[in-house]
C-alpha positions in Angstrom: 0.0 0.2 -0.3 2.1 3.0 -1.1 1.8 6.2 0.8 -0.6 8.5 -0.3 -0.9 12.6 0.2 -2.4 13.7 3.2 -6.0 14.9 3.0 -5.9 19.5 3.8 -9.5 18.8 5.8 -7.5 17.0 9.2 -4.8 17.8 10.9 -2.0 17.4 9.5 0.6 15.8 11.6 -1.9 13.9 13.1 -2.8 12.4 9.3 0.7 12.3 8.7 1.3 10.2 11.5 -1.3 7.6 11.0 -0.2 6.9 7.6 3.6 6.6 8.3 2.5 4.6 11.3 0.4 2.0 8.9 2.9 1.6 6.5 4.8 0.6 9.4 2.8 -2.1 11.1 2.0 -3.5 7.8 5.5 -3.7 6.8 5.1 -1.5 4.1 7.7 0.6 5.5 10.4 -1.9 6.2 13.1 -2.0 9.6 16.0 0.1 9.1 14.1 1.8 6.8 15.4 5.6 6.6 12.6 8.3 7.1 13.9 11.2 4.9 12.0 14.2 5.6 12.8 15.8 2.4 11.7 13.0 0.9 8.7 11.8 3.0 7.4 16.0 3.2 7.1 15.5 -1.0 5.2 12.6 -0.6 2.9 13.2 1.7 2.5 16.9 0.2 2.9 18.3 3.6 5.7 21.1 5.2 8.2 19.6 7.5 7.1 20.9 10.7 3.8 18.9 10.8 6.1 15.7 9.1 8.4 16.2 11.8 6.0 16.3 14.4 4.5 12.8 13.3 8.0 11.4 13.4 8.5 12.7 16.9 5.5 10.9 18.3 6.4 7.7 16.3 9.6 8.0 18.2 7.9 7.9 21.3 5.1 5.0 20.3 8.5 3.0 19.6 8.2 2.3 15.7 10.9 4.8 14.5 14.1 5.1 16.3 17.4 7.2 15.9 20.4 6.1 13.9 22.9 8.2 13.5 21.6 11.5 12.5 18.9 9.6 10.7 15.4 8.5 11.3 14.9 5.1 10.6 12.0 2.7 11.0 12.5 0.1 14.2 14.2 -3.2 14.1 12.3 -5.9 15.7 14.7 -8.9 16.6 13.0 -11.9 18.2 14.0 -11.0 21.7 11.7 -7.6 21.1 8.9 -10.2 19.8 9.2 -12.1 23.3 9.5 -9.3 25.4 6.4 -7.5 23.4 4.2 -11.0 24.4 5.4 -11.0 27.7 4.3 -7.8 28.7 1.1 -7.8 26.3 0.1 -11.4 28.1 0.3 -9.6 31.5 -1.6 -6.2 30.5 -4.5 -8.4 28.9 -5.2 -10.4 31.7 -4.5 -7.5 33.9 -8.2 -6.3 31.5 -9.6 -9.2 32.1 -9.7 -9.1 36.3 -10.7 -5.5 35.7 -13.6 -6.1 33.7 -15.5 -7.8 36.1 -19.3 -5.9 36.7 -18.1 -3.6 33.7 -19.6 -5.9 30.8 -22.7 -4.3 29.4 -25.1 -5.8 26.6 -23.5 -2.5 24.3 -20.0 -3.9 25.3 -20.8 -7.4 24.1 -22.7 -5.8 20.9 -19.8 -3.9 19.8 -17.3 -6.8 20.6 -19.5 -9.3 18.2 -19.3 -6.5 15.9 -15.8 -6.2 15.7 -15.5 -10.4 14.8 -17.7 -10.2 12.2 -16.1 -7.7 10.5 -12.9 -9.3 10.5 -14.6 -12.5 9.6 -15.8 -10.9 6.3 -12.6 -9.4 5.0 -11.2 -11.5 2.1 -7.7 -10.7 2.9 -6.9 -10.0 -0.5 -5.9 -6.7 -0.6 -3.4 -4.8 1.5 -6.5 -2.7 2.7 -7.8 -5.5 4.0 -4.6 -6.2 6.2 -4.7 -3.0 7.4 -8.7 -3.2 8.3 -8.3 -6.2 9.9 -5.7 -5.6 11.9 -7.4 -2.3 12.6 -10.2 -4.5 14.0 -7.8 -6.6 16.2 -6.7 -4.3 18.1 -10.1 -2.7 18.3 -11.1 -5.8 20.1 -8.4 -5.4 22.8 -8.5 -1.5 23.4 -12.6 -1.7 23.3 -12.2 -4.4 26.2 -9.3 -2.1 27.8 -11.8 1.0 27.5 -14.8 -1.1 29.4 -12.5 -1.1 32.5 -12.7 2.6 33.2 -8.7 2.6 33.2 -7.7 4.8 30.8 -3.9 4.1 31.5 -4.3 0.5 30.9 -6.6 1.2 27.8 -3.6 3.5 26.6 -1.2 0.6 27.1 -3.2 -1.7 26.0 -3.5 0.2 22.7 0.7 0.4 22.5 1.4 -2.9 22.9 -1.3 -4.4 20.8 0.0 -2.0 17.8 3.9 -3.8 18.1 1.9 -7.7 18.4 0.4 -6.7 15.5 3.5 -5.5 13.7 5.2 -8.6 14.8 1.8 -10.4 13.0 2.7 -8.1 10.1 6.6 -9.2 9.9 5.7 -13.0 10.7 4.7 -15.3 8.1 1.4 -16.1 9.6 -1.3 -13.5 9.1 -3.7 -15.8 6.7 -2.6 -19.0 8.9 -4.0 -17.5 11.8 -6.8 -15.4 11.0 -9.4 -17.9 11.4 -7.8 -19.6 14.9 -8.0 -15.5 15.8 -11.3 -14.9 15.2 -12.4 -18.3 17.6 -10.4 -17.2 20.2 -12.1 -13.5 20.5 -15.5 -15.7 20.0 -14.4 -17.7 23.2 -13.8 -14.6 25.0 -17.0 -13.1 23.7 -18.8 -16.0 24.5 -17.2 -16.8 28.2 -18.0 -12.8 29.0 -22.1 -13.4 27.3 -22.1 -15.9 29.8 -20.9 -14.3 33.3 -18.3 -16.6 33.4 -15.2 -14.3 34.5 -12.8 -17.1 35.3 -13.3 -18.6 31.6 -13.0 -15.4 29.9 -9.7 -15.1 31.8 -9.1 -17.9 30.9 -9.8 -17.6 27.0 -7.8 -14.5 27.0 -4.4 -15.9 28.3 -5.7 -19.3 25.6 -5.5 -16.1 23.3 -2.3 -14.2 23.5 -0.6 -17.6 24.1 -1.5 -18.9 21.1 -0.6 -15.8 19.5 2.9 -15.7 20.3 3.2 -19.6 19.0 1.9 -18.2 15.9 4.7 -15.7 15.9 7.7 -18.1 14.4 8.9 -16.4 11.3 9.9 -13.0 12.0 12.0 -10.6 8.8 14.9 -9.6 10.0 17.1 -7.7 7.4 
């Protein structure tokens, strides 16, 4: 999915951030690829000031890093993958613990809709990949947001960004799609039944399975 000029009706730095972030997460911009301001400014049709703001946000998020005098897409090593999944497991289990007594019909409907939209994607285009990644993150951040803990919500969003990047760098996206949807469904089913111990177990099973599926991370 090539980078495209931003639309003028929205905040330029926010749009630039989202475009570059998506390109990194889906591996359009690859690990250690230089992010040249002049080139990006021309491609996105924006000045360097909003572009720099966007790049600084990406550095803060850990998707971009400083290499000498340049900014480059951050690497993702096998050790990074293991660290991401270790932190993610603890955060997602904390979400399930804090979610008790916070589950509403509206939350269940939103989760069910997210799963259905994931299942409907054909995964034939780059846009499908982006949408799948977005929906996967949405499922988990929706759960985190429902706890009412804004700090947990923020951390879950950040760690899911890195986890989904692991997914795109691996060779497992197509193979993992159906199992992941089934695992999301198992979490939803347990919540619908108000079986919170089973919901916690279903989340643990899901994150453990995700970790096992990250088997072939491409490192330049």
